[in-house]
RONUVO-552217 format. One record per residue: residue in three letters; x, y, z negated of N, C-alpha, C in turn. Coordinates in Angstrom, 1 decimal, always signed. Example, Ala and Ser with C-alpha at 12.3 -4.5 7.8 and 13.67 -1.06 7.14 Angstrom:
% RONUVO-552217
type nx ny nz cax cay caz cx cy cz
ALA +13.2 -5.7 -7.8 +12.3 -4.5 -7.8 +13.2 -3.3 -7.8
SER +12.8 -2.2 -7.1 +13.7 -1.1 -7.1 +12.9 +0.0 -7.9
% end
This chain:
% RONUVO-552217
type nx ny nz cax cay caz cx cy cz
MET +145.5 +107.0 -128.9 +144.5 +107.7 -128.7 +143.6 +107.8 -127.2
SER +141.8 +107.6 -127.6 +141.0 +106.8 -126.7 +141.0 +107.9 -125.4
LYS +140.4 +108.1 -124.1 +140.8 +108.9 -122.6 +139.3 +109.1 -123.0
ALA +139.9 +110.6 -122.7 +138.3 +111.4 -123.2 +137.5 +110.8 -121.3
ILE +136.0 +110.6 -121.7 +134.8 +110.4 -120.5 +134.9 +111.5 -119.6
LYS +134.5 +110.8 -118.6 +133.7 +112.0 -117.4 +132.3 +112.1 -117.6
TYR +131.9 +113.8 -118.0 +130.8 +113.9 -118.3 +129.9 +114.1 -117.0
TYR +129.6 +114.0 -116.5 +128.4 +114.7 -115.1 +127.6 +114.9 -115.6
TYR +126.7 +116.3 -115.6 +125.8 +116.7 -116.2 +125.0 +117.7 -115.3
ASP +123.8 +118.6 -115.4 +123.2 +119.3 -115.0 +122.2 +120.3 -116.1
PHE +122.4 +121.3 -116.4 +121.8 +122.0 -117.7 +120.6 +122.4 -117.1
LEU +120.1 +122.0 -116.0 +118.6 +122.1 -115.7 +118.1 +120.7 -116.1
SER +118.7 +120.1 -115.9 +118.6 +118.5 -116.7 +117.8 +118.4 -118.7
GLN +116.9 +118.3 -119.1 +116.7 +118.7 -120.7 +118.0 +117.2 -121.2
PRO +117.6 +116.1 -120.4 +118.7 +115.4 -120.8 +119.7 +115.2 -120.7
SER +120.3 +115.9 -120.1 +121.7 +116.5 -120.2 +122.3 +117.5 -121.0
ARG +121.3 +118.4 -120.9 +121.5 +119.5 -122.2 +121.6 +119.1 -123.5
ALA +120.4 +118.3 -124.1 +120.7 +117.4 -125.5 +121.6 +116.6 -125.7
LEU +122.2 +115.2 -124.4 +123.8 +114.8 -124.7 +124.7 +115.5 -125.1
TRP +125.3 +116.4 -124.0 +125.7 +117.6 -124.2 +125.9 +118.6 -125.8
ILE +125.2 +118.6 -125.8 +125.0 +119.9 -127.2 +125.3 +118.6 -128.7
GLU +124.8 +117.4 -128.2 +125.4 +116.3 -129.5 +127.0 +116.2 -129.2
MET +127.6 +115.8 -127.7 +128.3 +115.3 -127.8 +129.9 +116.8 -128.1
LYS +129.2 +118.3 -128.2 +130.2 +118.7 -128.7 +129.7 +119.2 -130.0
LEU +128.8 +119.2 -130.8 +128.5 +118.9 -132.2 +129.1 +117.9 -132.8
GLY +129.3 +116.9 -132.2 +130.4 +115.5 -132.8 +132.0 +115.4 -132.3
LYS +132.3 +116.5 -131.9 +133.2 +116.5 -131.3 +133.5 +115.5 -130.5
THR +133.3 +115.0 -129.3 +133.5 +113.9 -128.9 +134.3 +114.3 -127.3
PRO +135.7 +113.8 -127.3 +136.1 +114.4 -126.4 +135.8 +113.8 -125.0
PHE +135.1 +114.9 -124.1 +134.9 +114.7 -122.5 +135.5 +115.6 -121.9
ASP +135.4 +114.9 -120.7 +135.6 +115.9 -119.3 +134.7 +116.8 -118.5
GLU +134.2 +117.5 -118.7 +133.3 +118.5 -118.2 +133.1 +118.3 -116.7
CYS +131.8 +118.3 -116.0 +131.9 +118.2 -114.7 +130.6 +117.9 -114.5
PRO +130.1 +119.6 -114.3 +129.2 +119.9 -114.1 +128.4 +119.6 -112.7
VAL +127.3 +119.1 -112.3 +126.8 +118.7 -110.9 +125.2 +119.7 -110.5
ALA +125.4 +120.5 -109.8 +124.0 +121.0 -109.4 +123.1 +120.8 -108.8
LEU +122.1 +120.0 -109.5 +121.2 +119.1 -108.8 +120.4 +120.1 -107.8
ARG +120.0 +121.3 -107.9 +119.2 +122.1 -107.0 +120.1 +122.8 -106.3
LYS +121.3 +122.7 -106.0 +121.8 +122.8 -104.7 +122.3 +121.6 -104.5
ARG +121.6 +120.2 -104.5 +121.4 +118.7 -103.8 +123.4 +118.3 -104.5
GLU +124.3 +118.9 -105.2 +125.5 +118.2 -105.1 +125.5 +116.8 -104.8
GLN +124.7 +116.4 -105.7 +125.1 +114.9 -106.4 +124.8 +114.1 -104.7
LEU +124.6 +114.8 -103.4 +124.6 +114.1 -102.3 +125.1 +114.1 -101.2
THR +126.8 +114.8 -102.0 +128.0 +115.4 -101.8 +128.9 +113.6 -101.5
ASP +129.3 +113.6 -100.4 +130.7 +112.4 -100.5 +131.2 +111.9 -101.5
GLU +132.0 +113.5 -102.6 +132.5 +113.3 -103.7 +131.4 +112.5 -104.7
TYR +130.4 +113.2 -104.5 +129.4 +112.5 -106.0 +128.9 +110.7 -105.4
LYS +129.4 +110.5 -104.2 +128.7 +109.0 -103.7 +130.2 +108.5 -104.3
ASN +131.2 +109.1 -104.5 +132.2 +108.3 -105.3 +131.7 +107.6 -106.5
ILE +131.1 +108.5 -107.3 +130.5 +108.5 -108.6 +129.5 +107.1 -108.7
ASN +128.5 +107.7 -108.1 +127.2 +107.2 -108.1 +127.0 +107.0 -107.0
ARG +127.1 +105.4 -106.6 +126.7 +105.3 -104.9 +125.3 +105.4 -104.9
PHE +124.5 +105.8 -105.7 +123.3 +105.8 -105.1 +122.6 +107.2 -104.8
GLN +123.7 +107.9 -105.2 +123.6 +109.8 -104.9 +122.3 +110.0 -105.5
LYS +121.6 +109.5 -107.2 +120.7 +110.1 -107.8 +121.0 +110.8 -109.1
GLY +120.1 +111.8 -108.8 +120.8 +112.8 -110.3 +120.7 +112.5 -111.2
ILE +121.2 +112.9 -112.3 +121.7 +112.6 -113.7 +120.1 +112.5 -114.6
ARG +119.0 +112.4 -114.4 +117.5 +112.4 -114.8 +117.1 +113.6 -114.3
VAL +115.6 +114.1 -113.4 +115.1 +115.1 -113.6 +114.3 +115.1 -114.6
PRO +114.6 +116.5 -115.5 +113.8 +117.0 -116.8 +112.0 +116.2 -116.4
CYS +112.4 +115.8 -117.5 +110.9 +115.0 -117.9 +109.3 +116.5 -117.9
GLY +108.5 +115.6 -117.9 +107.3 +116.6 -118.5 +106.5 +117.2 -117.0
LEU +105.4 +116.7 -117.2 +104.1 +116.5 -116.0 +104.0 +118.2 -116.0
PHE +104.0 +118.8 -117.0 +104.0 +120.8 -116.6 +104.8 +121.2 -115.8
PHE +106.2 +120.9 -116.7 +107.6 +121.5 -116.3 +107.9 +121.3 -114.8
ARG +107.8 +119.9 -114.6 +107.5 +119.2 -112.7 +106.7 +120.0 -112.0
SER +105.5 +119.8 -112.4 +104.6 +120.7 -111.7 +104.8 +122.2 -111.4
VAL +104.6 +122.5 -113.0 +104.2 +124.4 -112.6 +105.8 +125.0 -112.2
TRP +107.2 +124.4 -111.9 +108.1 +125.1 -112.2 +109.2 +124.2 -111.1
LEU +109.6 +123.5 -111.4 +110.7 +122.5 -110.6 +110.1 +122.4 -109.6
TYR +109.2 +121.2 -109.0 +108.6 +121.3 -107.5 +108.2 +122.3 -107.2
PRO +107.5 +123.5 -107.4 +107.3 +124.5 -106.5 +108.5 +125.2 -106.2
VAL +109.4 +125.3 -107.4 +110.8 +126.1 -106.9 +111.8 +125.8 -105.7
ASN +111.7 +124.5 -105.7 +112.0 +123.7 -104.7 +112.1 +123.4 -103.6
GLY +110.5 +123.8 -103.4 +110.1 +123.6 -102.2 +109.2 +122.0 -102.1
VAL +108.7 +121.3 -103.1 +108.5 +120.0 -102.8 +107.2 +119.4 -102.7
ALA +106.4 +120.8 -103.7 +104.9 +121.3 -104.3 +104.8 +122.5 -104.2
PRO +103.8 +122.4 -103.7 +102.8 +123.9 -104.1 +102.8 +124.6 -105.4
MET +102.7 +125.7 -105.8 +102.2 +125.6 -107.1 +100.9 +125.5 -107.5
PRO +100.1 +124.5 -108.2 +99.3 +123.7 -108.9 +98.3 +125.4 -109.0
LYS +96.4 +124.8 -108.9 +95.5 +125.9 -108.8 +96.1 +126.2 -110.8
THR +94.9 +127.5 -110.9 +94.9 +127.4 -112.2 +94.1 +126.9 -113.4
GLU +93.3 +126.1 -112.3 +92.5 +125.0 -113.2 +93.3 +124.0 -113.8
GLN +94.3 +123.5 -112.9 +95.2 +122.2 -113.3 +96.2 +122.9 -113.6
ILE +96.9 +124.1 -114.2 +97.9 +124.8 -114.8 +96.9 +124.8 -116.5
GLN +95.5 +125.1 -116.6 +95.1 +125.1 -117.4 +94.9 +123.7 -118.2
LYS +94.6 +122.8 -117.1 +94.7 +121.2 -117.9 +96.0 +120.9 -118.4
LEU +97.1 +121.6 -117.6 +98.5 +121.0 -118.2 +98.7 +121.3 -119.7
VAL +98.4 +122.5 -119.6 +98.6 +123.6 -121.1 +98.2 +123.2 -122.1
LYS +96.9 +122.4 -121.8 +95.9 +121.9 -122.9 +96.4 +120.2 -123.2
ASP +97.3 +119.8 -122.4 +98.0 +118.3 -122.8 +99.5 +118.5 -123.4
VAL +99.5 +119.8 -123.1 +100.9 +119.7 -123.6 +100.9 +120.4 -125.3
GLU +99.9 +121.4 -125.0 +98.9 +121.5 -127.0 +99.0 +120.7 -127.3
THR +98.0 +119.8 -127.0 +97.6 +118.3 -127.6 +99.0 +117.7 -128.2
ASN +100.2 +117.6 -127.4 +101.2 +117.0 -128.0 +101.7 +117.5 -128.8
LEU +101.9 +118.7 -128.9 +102.7 +120.0 -129.5 +101.9 +119.5 -131.0
GLY +100.8 +119.2 -130.8 +99.5 +119.3 -132.0 +99.9 +118.1 -132.7
LEU +100.4 +116.9 -132.2 +100.7 +115.8 -132.8 +102.0 +116.1 -133.6
VAL +102.7 +116.5 -132.4 +104.4 +117.0 -133.1 +104.2 +117.8 -135.0
GLU +103.4 +118.6 -134.3 +103.7 +119.5 -135.9 +102.2 +119.2 -137.0
ARG +101.5 +117.9 -137.1 +101.0 +117.3 -137.8 +101.8 +116.1 -137.9
LEU +102.2 +115.0 -137.5 +102.6 +114.0 -137.8 +104.3 +114.2 -137.6
TRP +104.7 +115.0 -137.2 +106.2 +114.7 -137.5 +107.5 +116.0 -138.2
LEU +106.7 +116.7 -138.4 +107.0 +117.9 -139.7 +106.7 +117.8 -140.6
GLU +107.1 +116.6 -141.5 +106.5 +117.4 -142.6 +108.1 +117.7 -143.7
LYS +109.1 +117.3 -143.2 +110.5 +118.0 -143.3 +111.2 +118.5 -142.4
ASP +112.5 +119.7 -142.9 +113.1 +120.3 -142.0 +113.0 +119.6 -140.5
PHE +113.3 +118.6 -140.4 +113.5 +118.0 -139.2 +113.2 +117.0 -138.8
LEU +113.1 +116.0 -137.9 +112.0 +114.7 -137.2 +112.1 +114.0 -138.1
ILE +113.0 +113.4 -138.6 +113.1 +112.6 -139.3 +113.7 +112.9 -140.8
GLY +113.8 +113.6 -140.9 +114.5 +114.2 -142.6 +114.9 +115.6 -142.8
ASP +115.6 +115.5 -143.4 +116.5 +117.1 -144.0 +118.0 +117.2 -142.8
GLN +118.1 +115.9 -142.2 +119.5 +116.3 -141.1 +118.8 +116.5 -139.8
LEU +119.4 +117.2 -139.4 +119.7 +117.4 -137.9 +120.1 +116.0 -136.6
THR +119.4 +115.7 -136.4 +119.7 +114.4 -135.3 +119.4 +114.7 -134.4
VAL +119.9 +113.7 -133.6 +120.1 +113.9 -131.6 +118.7 +113.6 -131.6
ALA +118.0 +113.0 -132.2 +115.8 +113.1 -131.8 +115.5 +114.7 -131.7
ASP +116.1 +115.7 -132.6 +115.7 +116.8 -133.1 +115.9 +117.6 -131.8
ILE +117.4 +117.1 -131.3 +117.8 +117.9 -130.0 +117.1 +117.3 -129.0
PHE +117.0 +116.7 -128.8 +116.2 +116.2 -127.4 +114.7 +116.8 -127.4
GLY +114.3 +116.6 -128.4 +112.9 +117.3 -128.8 +113.2 +118.6 -128.4
ALA +114.1 +119.6 -129.0 +114.2 +120.9 -128.9 +114.1 +121.1 -127.1
SER +114.9 +120.7 -126.8 +115.2 +120.8 -125.3 +114.0 +120.5 -124.6
GLU +113.1 +119.5 -124.6 +112.3 +119.2 -123.7 +111.7 +120.4 -123.8
ILE +111.1 +120.9 -125.0 +110.6 +122.2 -125.8 +110.5 +123.1 -125.1
ASN +111.6 +123.8 -125.2 +112.7 +124.9 -124.6 +112.4 +125.2 -123.0
GLN +112.7 +123.8 -122.2 +112.4 +124.0 -121.0 +111.2 +124.5 -120.5
MET +110.0 +124.5 -121.0 +108.7 +124.9 -120.9 +109.3 +126.3 -120.6
LYS +110.2 +127.0 -121.0 +110.2 +128.5 -120.9 +110.1 +128.9 -119.8
LEU +110.7 +128.0 -118.8 +110.6 +127.8 -117.4 +109.2 +128.3 -116.8
CYS +108.6 +128.0 -117.1 +107.4 +127.7 -116.8 +106.4 +129.4 -117.5
GLN +107.0 +129.8 -118.1 +106.3 +131.3 -118.9 +105.8 +130.6 -119.9
TYR +106.2 +129.3 -120.7 +105.0 +129.1 -121.8 +105.9 +129.0 -122.6
ASN +105.9 +129.8 -124.1 +106.2 +129.6 -125.4 +105.4 +129.1 -126.1
VAL +106.4 +128.6 -127.4 +105.2 +128.3 -128.1 +104.8 +129.2 -129.2
SER +103.7 +128.9 -129.7 +102.9 +130.0 -130.6 +103.2 +129.4 -132.0
GLN +103.7 +130.7 -133.0 +103.8 +130.8 -133.8 +102.7 +130.7 -134.4
LYS +102.0 +131.1 -133.8 +100.3 +131.1 -134.9 +100.1 +129.8 -134.6
GLN +100.0 +129.7 -133.7 +99.1 +128.3 -133.4 +100.2 +127.0 -133.7
PHE +101.4 +126.8 -133.7 +102.4 +126.0 -134.2 +103.2 +126.8 -135.1
PRO +103.4 +127.2 -136.3 +104.0 +127.1 -137.1 +105.2 +126.4 -137.2
LYS +104.7 +125.3 -137.3 +106.1 +124.3 -138.0 +106.8 +124.3 -137.1
ILE +106.2 +124.0 -136.0 +107.2 +123.8 -134.3 +108.2 +124.8 -134.0
ALA +107.3 +126.0 -134.0 +108.3 +127.3 -133.9 +109.3 +126.9 -134.7
LYS +109.6 +127.2 -136.4 +110.1 +127.4 -137.5 +111.1 +126.7 -136.9
TRP +110.6 +124.9 -136.5 +112.0 +124.0 -136.7 +112.9 +123.9 -135.1
LEU +111.8 +124.9 -134.1 +113.1 +125.0 -133.0 +114.0 +126.2 -132.9
ALA +113.6 +126.9 -134.5 +114.4 +128.0 -134.9 +115.5 +127.6 -135.7
ARG +115.3 +126.3 -136.5 +116.0 +125.3 -137.6 +117.3 +124.7 -136.6
VAL +116.7 +124.0 -134.8 +117.1 +122.9 -134.5 +118.4 +124.0 -133.5
ARG +117.8 +125.2 -133.2 +118.6 +126.2 -132.6 +120.3 +126.3 -133.3
GLU +119.8 +127.0 -134.6 +120.8 +127.4 -135.6 +122.0 +126.4 -136.1
SER +121.5 +125.4 -136.5 +122.1 +124.0 -136.7 +123.1 +123.7 -135.4
SER +122.6 +124.2 -134.2 +123.5 +123.3 -132.9 +124.5 +124.5 -132.9
ASN +124.4 +126.1 -132.6 +124.5 +126.6 -132.1 +126.1 +126.5 -132.3
PRO +126.9 +127.1 -130.9 +127.0 +128.0 -130.5 +126.3 +127.4 -129.3
TYR +126.5 +125.3 -129.2 +126.8 +124.6 -128.4 +124.9 +124.9 -127.5
PHE +124.0 +125.0 -128.1 +122.2 +125.4 -128.2 +122.3 +126.1 -126.6
ASP +122.6 +127.4 -127.3 +122.7 +128.3 -126.3 +123.5 +128.7 -125.3
GLU +124.7 +128.1 -125.0 +125.4 +127.6 -124.2 +124.8 +127.0 -123.3
ALA +124.0 +125.6 -123.9 +123.7 +124.4 -123.2 +122.1 +125.3 -122.4
HIS +121.7 +125.8 -123.1 +120.6 +126.2 -122.4 +120.3 +127.8 -121.9
ASN +121.6 +128.6 -121.9 +121.5 +129.8 -120.8 +120.9 +129.9 -119.8
PHE +120.6 +128.8 -118.8 +120.1 +128.8 -117.7 +119.1 +128.5 -118.0
VAL +118.9 +127.9 -119.1 +117.1 +128.2 -119.4 +116.1 +129.5 -119.4
TYR +117.3 +129.9 -120.6 +117.1 +131.9 -120.8 +116.7 +132.8 -119.9
GLU +118.0 +132.6 -118.9 +118.3 +133.6 -118.0 +117.3 +133.3 -116.4
LYS +117.0 +131.9 -116.0 +115.6 +132.0 -115.4 +114.3 +132.2 -115.6
SER +114.1 +132.4 -117.2 +113.0 +132.2 -117.7 +112.6 +134.1 -117.8
LYS +114.0 +134.5 -118.1 +113.5 +136.0 -117.8 +113.2 +137.0 -116.7
GLN +114.6 +135.9 -115.6 +114.1 +136.4 -114.1 +112.6 +136.6 -114.1
ALA +112.4 +135.4 -113.9 +110.6 +134.8 -113.7 +109.7 +136.2 -114.3
VAL +109.7 +136.6 -115.5 +109.1 +137.1 -115.9 +109.0 +138.9 -115.6
SER +110.1 +139.2 -115.2 +111.1 +140.5 -114.3 +110.3 +140.5 -112.8
ALA +110.3 +139.7 -112.3 +109.7 +139.2 -111.5 +108.1 +139.6 -111.0
LYS +107.5 +139.1 -112.0 +105.8 +138.9 -112.7 +105.7 +140.7 -112.7
VAL +106.6 +141.1 -113.5 +106.2 +143.0 -113.3 +105.9 +143.8 -112.6
% end
């Protein structure tokens, strides 16, 4: 029997969430080794033994997510002005429109079966909840239904991996009220 791999991840990272879900669905044996990037755990001596460059797993992609949530929350940059946020939202919606028109002819991105591409895509879109952006079912009905199918097809792991996103996005809504 092969030895389980050690998987260092942070659910703040979209690629980390997606890969964790895929390994759980595929019943891949692995030792879970969470690393809290937001607490800078990757800068400890213990982590240096694993990754001599002490870099994070991969900071979540998306200019919108980084600009509106990640950088302001971590004190790296101030919250963008309203006009900048509106432009970023427009860019996001342009890309969602492309996915809606070009990629969602079937139940999943490349056919009738869930693939890792669906998990990565859904994880990327879901993290925008942290910015208080939710996909409009009216504006993007195919994407909204696809997100629900991906979640349903990959649960309970999808919800477990996205719990951080769900909880933090609820806290942000509460703070604004």
